[in-house]
C-alpha positions in Angstrom: 78.0 122.6 88.5 75.3 123.0 91.3 74.7 126.6 90.8 73.9 125.9 86.8 71.9 122.7 88.2 69.7 124.7 90.3 69.2 128.0 88.0 67.9 124.9 85.6 65.6 123.8 88.2 64.2 127.3 88.7 64.0 128.1 85.3 61.9 125.1 84.6 59.6 126.3 87.4 58.6 129.3 85.6 55.3 129.7 83.7 56.5 129.8 80.0 58.1 126.4 80.9 54.7 125.0 82.3 52.9 126.3 79.4 55.1 124.6 76.9 54.9 121.3 79.3 51.0 121.6 78.8 51.0 122.2 75.0 53.4 119.1 74.4 51.3 116.7 76.6 48.4 117.9 74.5 49.9 117.4 71.4 52.1 114.4 71.9 50.3 112.4 74.9 52.6 109.6 74.6 55.7 111.7 74.1 56.4 111.9 78.1 57.0 108.5 79.9 56.9 108.7 84.0 60.1 106.9 84.0 62.1 109.7 81.9 60.5 112.7 84.1 61.5 110.4 87.4 65.1 110.4 86.4 65.1 113.7 85.4 63.5 115.2 88.8 66.1 112.4 90.6 69.3 113.8 88.8 68.3 117.2 90.1 67.9 116.4 93.3 70.9 114.4 93.6 72.6 117.9 92.0 70.8 119.7 95.1 71.7 117.3 97.7 75.0 116.9 96.6 76.5 118.8 99.6 80.1 118.0 98.9 79.9 119.4 95.5 78.6 122.7 97.4 81.8 122.9 99.7 84.3 122.0 96.8 82.9 125.1 95.0 83.2 127.5 98.3 86.9 125.5 98.7 87.6 126.3 94.6 87.0 124.2 91.6 90.8 124.3 90.4 92.7 126.4 93.1 96.4 126.4 94.1 95.4 123.4 96.1 93.9 121.2 93.5 96.9 122.3 90.9 99.9 121.1 93.6 97.4 117.7 93.9 97.7 117.1 90.1 101.2 117.8 90.1 101.9 115.4 92.8 99.6 112.5 91.2 101.8 113.1 87.8 105.8 112.8 88.9 105.1 108.9 90.1 103.2 108.2 86.7 106.7 108.7 84.8 108.4 106.3 87.1 105.3 103.9 86.7 106.0 103.9 82.6 109.4 103.3 83.7 108.8 100.1 85.7 106.2 98.8 83.5 108.5 98.7 80.4 111.8 97.9 81.4 111.8 94.0 80.6 111.9 95.2 77.1 115.4 96.9 77.3 117.2 94.6 79.9 115.8 91.4 78.5 117.5 91.8 74.7 118.5 88.7 72.3 122.1 87.6 72.7 124.2 85.2 70.6 126.2 82.9 73.0 129.2 81.2 72.4 130.9 78.4 74.9 133.7 79.6 77.2 136.4 77.7 75.9 139.4 79.8 77.8 140.7 76.6 78.8 143.1 76.5 75.7 144.5 80.1 76.5 146.5 77.8 79.2 148.6 76.5 76.1 148.1 79.5 74.0 147.9 82.3 75.8 148.5 84.8 72.6 145.5 83.6 70.9 143.4 86.4 69.8 139.2 85.9 70.2 138.7 84.6 67.0 141.9 81.9 66.6 140.3 80.6 69.8 136.7 80.4 68.7 137.9 78.7 65.6 139.9 76.3 67.3 137.5 75.0 69.9 134.0 75.6 68.3 132.2 73.4 65.6 130.6 75.3 63.2 127.3 74.9 61.4 126.9 73.7 57.7 126.8 77.4 56.8 129.9 78.3 58.4 128.8 80.2 61.4 129.8 78.9 64.8 127.5 76.6 66.8 126.2 78.5 70.1 125.5 75.5 72.4 128.4 73.2 71.7 132.2 73.0 72.2 135.0 70.7 71.3 135.6 68.7 74.7 139.2 69.7 75.7 142.4 67.9 75.4 145.7 67.6 77.1 147.7 68.3 74.2 150.0 71.5 73.3 148.8 74.1 70.8 150.6 73.0 67.6 149.4 69.5 67.9 145.7 71.0 68.0 146.4 73.2 65.2 147.8 70.2 63.1 145.4 67.4 64.1 142.2 69.8 65.4 139.6 68.6 67.6 136.6 66.5 66.9 134.7 65.3 70.0 132.1 68.0 71.0 129.9 68.5 74.2 127.5 71.0 75.8 129.2 74.1 77.1 130.8 73.3 80.6 132.4 76.7 81.7 129.8 79.0 80.6 129.0 81.3 77.7 130.8 84.5 76.0 129.3 87.4 73.9 131.8 88.4 71.5 129.2 90.8 69.5 127.2 92.0 72.7 128.1 95.7 73.8 125.5 96.1 76.6 125.2 94.0 79.8 121.7 92.2 80.0 120.0 89.8 82.0 120.7 87.7 79.2 124.8 87.4 79.5 124.4 88.3 83.5 122.6 85.3 84.3 123.5 83.0 81.0 119.8 82.4 80.1 120.8 80.6 76.7 121.1 77.1 75.3 118.2 75.8 77.3 117.6 78.0 80.0 115.7 80.6 77.9 113.2 82.9 79.7 111.4 84.6 76.7 109.9 88.2 77.2 106.0 86.4 77.3 107.2 84.7 80.7 108.4 87.8 82.1 105.4 89.4 80.9 103.1 86.7 82.5 104.8 87.1 85.4 104.3 91.0 85.7 100.6 90.5 85.0 100.3 87.9 87.8 101.5 90.7 90.0 98.8 93.1 88.8 96.5 90.4 89.5 97.0 90.0 92.9 98.0 93.5 93.8 94.9 95.3 92.4 92.9 93.1 94.7 95.1 93.6 97.7 95.4 97.5 97.2 92.2 97.8 96.1 90.7 96.4 99.5 93.4 98.4 101.1 92.6 101.4 99.7 88.9 101.7 100.8 89.9 100.1 104.3 92.9 102.2 105.1 92.4 105.5 102.9 94.0 106.8 100.0 96.9 108.7 101.3 98.4 105.5 103.6 97.9 103.2 100.4 99.6 105.7 97.9 102.7 106.1 100.4 102.7 102.3 100.7 102.9 101.4 97.0 105.6 104.4 96.5 107.5 102.4 99.3 107.0 99.2 97.2 108.3 101.0 94.4 111.5 102.1 96.3 112.1 98.6 97.5 111.0 96.5 94.5 111.9 99.0 91.6 115.1 100.3 92.5 116.3 97.3 94.6 115.9 95.0 91.2 119.4 96.5 90.3 121.0 94.8 93.0 119.6 91.1 92.6 121.8 88.1 92.2 119.9 85.5 90.6 117.3 85.6 87.8 114.5 84.0 90.1 115.4 87.2 92.5 114.7 89.2 89.7 111.3 87.6 89.0 110.2 88.3 92.6 111.0 91.7 92.5 109.2 92.3 89.6 106.5 90.4 90.9 106.4 92.9 93.8 106.9 96.0 91.7 103.8 95.1 89.7 101.8 95.0 92.6 103.0 98.2 93.9 102.5 99.6 90.1 98.6 99.1 90.1 98.2 99.6 94.0 99.6 103.5 93.2 97.5 103.8 89.8 94.3 102.7 91.7 94.6 105.0 94.9 95.6 108.3 92.9 93.1 107.8 90.7 90.3 107.6 93.4 92.1 110.8 95.2 92.0 112.7 92.1 88.5 111.6 91.7 87.2 112.7 95.0 88.9 116.0 95.1 88.3 117.2 91.9 84.8 118.4 90.0 83.4 118.5 86.7 85.8 118.6 83.8 88.9 119.4 86.1 88.6 115.7 87.0 88.7 114.0 83.7 91.4 116.6 82.6 93.5 115.6 85.8 93.6 112.0 84.8 94.1 112.5 80.8 97.3 114.4 81.9 98.3 111.7 84.5 98.3 109.2 81.3 100.1 111.6 79.3 103.1 111.7 81.7 102.7 107.8 81.9 103.7 108.2 77.9 106.6 110.8 78.9 107.9 108.1 81.0 108.1 105.4 78.1 110.2 107.9 76.0 112.6 108.8 79.3 113.1 105.3 79.3 113.8 104.5 75.9 116.4 107.6 75.9 117.8 105.9 79.4 118.0 102.4 77.7 119.8 103.8 74.6 122.6 105.5 76.7 123.2 103.2 79.5 125.7 100.0 78.9 124.3 97.8 81.8 121.2 96.8 82.6 121.5 97.4 86.8 122.9 101.1 85.7 119.2 101.7 84.1 117.5 100.7 87.4 119.8 102.6 89.7 119.5 105.8 87.5 115.7 105.0 86.5 114.7 104.2 89.9 116.7 107.1 91.9 113.7 109.7 91.4 111.4 107.7 93.7 113.3 108.5 96.6 112.6 112.5 96.6 108.8 111.0 96.7 109.2 110.0 100.1 108.2 114.0 101.0 104.6 112.7 100.1 104.0 111.9 103.8 104.2 115.7 104.6 102.2 117.3 101.5 99.8 114.5 100.2 96.1 115.2 101.1 93.6 112.3 102.2 90.4 112.3 100.5 87.8 114.3 102.5 84.8 112.0 100.8 86.9 108.6 102.4 87.0 110.4 105.6 83.3 111.3 106.0 82.4 107.9 104.6 84.4 106.4 107.4 83.0 108.3 110.0 86.0 110.9 110.2 83.8 113.5 110.3 86.2 116.3 111.7 89.3 115.3 110.0 87.3 115.9 106.8 85.9 119.2 107.8 90.0 120.2 108.7 90.9 118.7 105.2 88.5 120.8 103.4 89.6 124.0 105.8 92.8 123.5 104.7 92.2 123.3 101.2 90.4 126.4 101.4 92.9 128.2 103.3 95.4 127.3 100.3 93.0 128.7 97.8 92.6 131.8 99.7 89.0 130.7 100.1 86.7 130.8 103.1 84.2 127.8 103.3 80.5 129.3 104.8 80.2 127.7 108.3 76.5 126.9 107.6 77.5 125.0 104.5 80.4 123.1 106.3 77.8 122.1 109.2 76.0 120.6 106.5 78.2 117.8 106.0 76.9 114.7 108.2 78.0 111.4 108.9 76.8 108.6 107.0 74.4 105.9 108.3 75.7 103.0 110.1 75.1 100.3 107.6 77.1 102.3 104.7 80.2 101.9 106.7 79.8 98.0 106.4 80.2 98.3 102.8 82.4 95.3 101.9 83.5 93.3 98.5 80.4 91.0 98.9 78.3 94.0 97.7 79.8 93.4 94.3 77.9 90.3 94.1 74.7 91.6 96.7 74.4 95.0 94.8 72.9 94.6 91.3 74.0 98.1 90.0 77.7 97.2 91.2 77.4 93.7 89.9 76.4 95.3 86.6 79.2 97.7 86.4 82.0 95.4 87.6 80.9 92.5 85.0 80.6 95.0 82.0 83.6 97.1 82.7 85.6 94.2 83.2 84.5 92.8 80.0 85.9 96.1 78.5 89.0 96.4 80.1 89.9 92.6 79.3 89.0 93.6 75.7 91.2 96.5 75.7 94.1 94.8 77.6 94.0 92.0 75.1 94.1 93.8 71.9 96.7 96.4 73.2 99.2 93.6 74.1 98.0 91.6 71.2 99.1 94.8 69.1 101.9 95.6 70.7 103.3 91.8 69.9 102.2 92.1 66.5 104.5 95.2 66.0 107.6 93.0 67.2 106.8 90.6 64.2 108.1 93.5 62.2 111.4 93.0 63.5 111.8 96.6 64.4 114.5 98.3 66.2 113.4 98.1 69.9 113.8 101.7 70.6 111.8 102.7 68.0 109.2 100.3 68.7 108.9 101.8 71.9 109.2 105.5 71.4 106.7 105.9 68.2 103.6 104.4 70.2 104.6 106.8 73.5 104.7 109.6 71.1 101.3 108.8 69.6 99.7 108.0 72.9 99.9 111.6 74.1 97.8 113.4 71.5 95.4 110.0 71.6 95.0 111.1 75.3 94.4 114.6 74.6 92.0 113.9 72.2 89.9 112.2 74.9 89.5 116.3 76.4 87.3 116.9 73.1 85.3 113.6 73.1 84.4 113.8 76.9 83.1 117.4 76.7 81.1 116.6 73.6 80.0 113.3 73.7 80.3 112.2 77.2 82.0 109.3 79.0 80.1 106.3 77.7 80.3 107.3 74.0 83.9 108.1 74.1 84.6 104.9 75.3 82.4 103.4 72.5 84.0 105.3 69.8 87.6 104.8 71.2 86.7 100.9 71.4 85.0 101.4 67.7 87.9 102.8 66.2 90.3 100.2 68.0 88.1 97.3 66.3 88.2 99.0 62.7 91.8 98.7 63.1 92.3 95.1 64.1 89.6 94.5 61.2 92.2 96.2 58.5 95.3 94.2 60.1 93.0 91.1 59.4 92.3 91.9 55.9 95.1 93.4 54.6 97.9 91.2 53.2 101.1 90.9 55.3 103.4 91.8 52.3 102.0 95.7 53.0 104.9 96.0 56.2 104.7 99.9 56.3 100.5 99.9 56.1 100.7 97.3 58.7 103.0 99.2 61.1 100.9 102.1 60.3 97.6 100.1 61.3 99.2 98.5 64.3 100.4 102.4 65.5 96.8 103.5 64.9 95.4 100.6 66.9 97.4 101.4 69.7 96.3 105.3 69.4 92.7 104.0 69.6 93.1 101.7 72.9 95.3 104.3 74.6 92.7 106.7 74.2 90.1 103.8 75.7 92.2 103.2 78.8 92.0 107.2 79.7 88.3 106.9 79.2 88.2 103.7 81.0 89.7 104.9 84.3 87.7 108.0 84.0 84.5 106.4 83.3 84.8 103.7 85.8 85.7 105.7 88.6 82.9 107.9 88.2 80.4 104.7 88.0 81.5 103.5 91.7 80.4 104.7 95.1 83.3 106.1 97.3 83.0 103.4 99.5 84.1 101.0 97.1 85.5 102.8 94.4 89.2 101.6 94.8 88.0 98.2 95.3 86.1 98.4 92.1 89.2 99.7 90.0 91.0 96.6 91.7 88.4 94.2 90.7 88.2 95.2 87.1 92.1 95.6 86.9 92.0 91.7 87.1 90.4 91.5 84.1 93.3 93.4 82.6 95.7 91.6 84.1 93.7 88.5 82.7 93.5 90.0 78.9 97.3 90.5 79.1 98.1 86.9 80.2 95.6 85.4 77.7 97.0 87.7 75.0 100.5 86.1 75.9 99.4 82.7 76.0 97.8 82.8 72.1 100.6 84.8 70.9 103.4 81.7 72.3 101.0 79.4 70.0 102.2 81.7 66.8 98.9 81.5 65.5 99.0 84.0 62.5 95.1 85.2 62.4 93.6 84.0 65.7 94.9 86.9 68.2 93.7 89.6 65.9 90.1 87.6 64.9 89.7 87.5 68.9 90.7 91.2 69.4 87.9 91.7 66.9 85.4 89.5 68.3 86.3 90.5 72.1 85.8 94.5 71.1 82.4 94.0 69.4 80.8 92.5 72.5 82.7 95.5 74.4 80.7 97.7 72.2 77.7 95.7 73.0 78.0 95.8 76.6 78.8 99.6 76.8 75.0 100.2 75.8 74.1 98.7 79.3 75.8 101.4 81.6 74.6 104.8 82.5 76.2 108.6 81.4 78.3 109.6 84.0 78.6 113.4 82.8 77.6 116.0 85.0 76.5 114.0 87.1 77.1 113.8 91.2 79.8 111.6 92.3 78.4 108.7 94.2 79.6 108.2 97.6 77.2 105.1 98.7 75.3 102.4 97.5 71.5 104.3 98.1 73.0 106.5 95.5 71.8 103.8 92.9 68.1 103.5 93.4 66.7 101.9 90.3 69.6 99.7 89.4 69.6 98.3 93.4 66.4 98.3 95.0 63.2 96.3 94.2 60.2 97.2 96.6 57.6 94.7 97.0 54.4 95.4 94.7 51.2 96.1 96.2 48.2 93.7 95.1 46.5 94.6 91.9 49.1 96.9 90.6 50.4 94.8 87.6 53.4 94.2 90.2 54.5 97.7 90.1 55.8 99.0 93.1 54.9 102.6 92.5 51.9 102.6 94.1 53.6 101.1 97.5 56.4 103.6 97.4 54.6 106.6 96.9 51.7 107.2 98.6 49.7 109.6 95.8 47.9 108.0 93.2 49.8 107.4 89.9 48.0 109.7 87.8 48.2 112.5 90.5 51.9 111.8 90.5 52.3 111.9 86.9 50.1 115.4 86.7 52.6 116.6 89.3 55.6 115.9 87.1 54.2 117.3 83.9 52.8 120.5 84.9 54.4 121.6 87.9 52.8 124.3 90.0 54.4 127.2 91.5 54.9 127.1 95.5 55.1 123.4 95.1 57.8 121.7 96.4 59.7 120.0 93.0 60.8 117.0 95.3 60.7 113.4 95.0 62.5 110.5 97.2 65.4 109.6 95.5 64.6 105.8 96.2 61.6 106.0 94.0 61.5 103.0 91.7 59.9 102.6 88.4 59.8 100.3 85.9 59.8 100.7 82.4 57.0 99.7 80.1 54.3 99.3 83.5 51.8 102.2 83.3 50.6 102.5 86.9 47.5 104.7 85.6 46.1 101.4 84.0 46.3 99.5 87.2 43.0 98.0 87.9 42.9 99.2 91.4 43.1 102.9 90.5 40.1 105.2 89.5 39.4 105.2 85.9 38.5 109.0 86.1 42.0 110.1 86.4 43.3 111.0 82.9 47.3 111.2 82.2 48.6 114.6 82.5 45.2 116.2 81.6 45.0 118.5 84.4 45.5 118.8 88.2 43.5 116.3 90.4 40.9 117.6 92.9 43.1 116.3 95.8 46.0 118.9 94.9 
């Protein structure tokens, strides 16, 4: 990529390009803005100065080392889907009846149907009541059959589930008759774990590194994921689900950061897309297991067992060289790059490797407070947080909307899982054709349109409504994938994981908000809020810059226009240009619009420009200078 950028710079410096620029400047004197030229030049300079991109080119853009790294990030994503969606299958509805085994003492040969007929009261429609039983009496069986029982009370000896063929949490811990815990409360606990884990593991990944954070996340999956099969109470189950949700979000944040910092250009987006495709594969894997295993503990044992082989990540998972460099570990970064080049059978030129330098002292002091103090980070965090909240809220609302159609739980999980794979693969085409920003806008717009159709269509059209919900999940799945790619590229290396953690707070907040509104049993409000929030997110997306084909930022100083505001000089219409650059403004403009051979096409990356302020019209500048009309005498 850098080579292509260099070619473009050299090409623009040839004489035909110069003549073309002069011709355009004469015909359209207002067509070129100083800001546009400076931005283009700043992007070119950034590509030239991105030493890491040159070194990764020398290592090999997508060699054996990078392919192995991508495969290593694929495998845990299958388990992530398993642990995220397990509640759907272990918390199925059950029909309980009071345990009335006391009558077997006087009638040991009674069948289950006869036992229930003698000891359980009936509803007006003839069915047995689920939470009441007849009061036990000290009669013989013949007296009970002849006179019957009349006095009822609540269940005293637990419940039985005669119609149930599988063991679930409901009949394991008797979560019935006033002890019910609906799936919404389970999801709320899971979202609360994401809420705390995203912040904790985000900070941890930026402070300790991607490698140790991923290992700690995998350890959390072993303890809280596989360990769920051994809980003895329902409150223990809730605690373990809370812990596993923290491990899940910790792995997601750290693995995306690691892939983003090792891979370049389109390989970066392709890797994250394939990671998310394997997440969808994990959903289908879970559905098959849940359909075949008769006990919820077996589901966690069999589904969680593959996490143990991931212990070998201790020896084969690499650390991010960008993170090592930003944290002052220059020699370790060089060793990691040389190791990757050796795996790819490449050689990094020593002159290129020696160009790597430690960051300035103040860069290493980056902290979570920079998301408030730094204008660019504050804007990115707020906008992407709004988008993430919208996607999360809309996605969970559509998922719960699908439950309203009384579909089989296995069918309701497999269909969205199958549709999400092509949705994520379509992102490859979108990202290459229209970039990150507009891909996010397009997928959000399609999701918004689907929500509107669901709002307009009558509920009687069940098949069409199911199709619309599935299409909405299709669009939002694509939005999730683009969101991770886009956000990771917007954030600098020193705070990338922390930023992903902060915007993940919005994901958890959107999930909890959706669960709270769904529990109110309001028909139109959830979908209406989906549409309103999506429209707001579409608007906020337009405030962000494009990151396609741009160098990956490492430090906060890579965001000059958004983060800095230099003091203006007197009499310069409050524009900082003159204070920041020693040349007069018209001289600088002429240099940009009519580059001469032999002159350095280089500007400081921190040069600020404000839209709408024309430096050549400042009262302190000579009026004899024109706008791009030739070379000033000083040059």
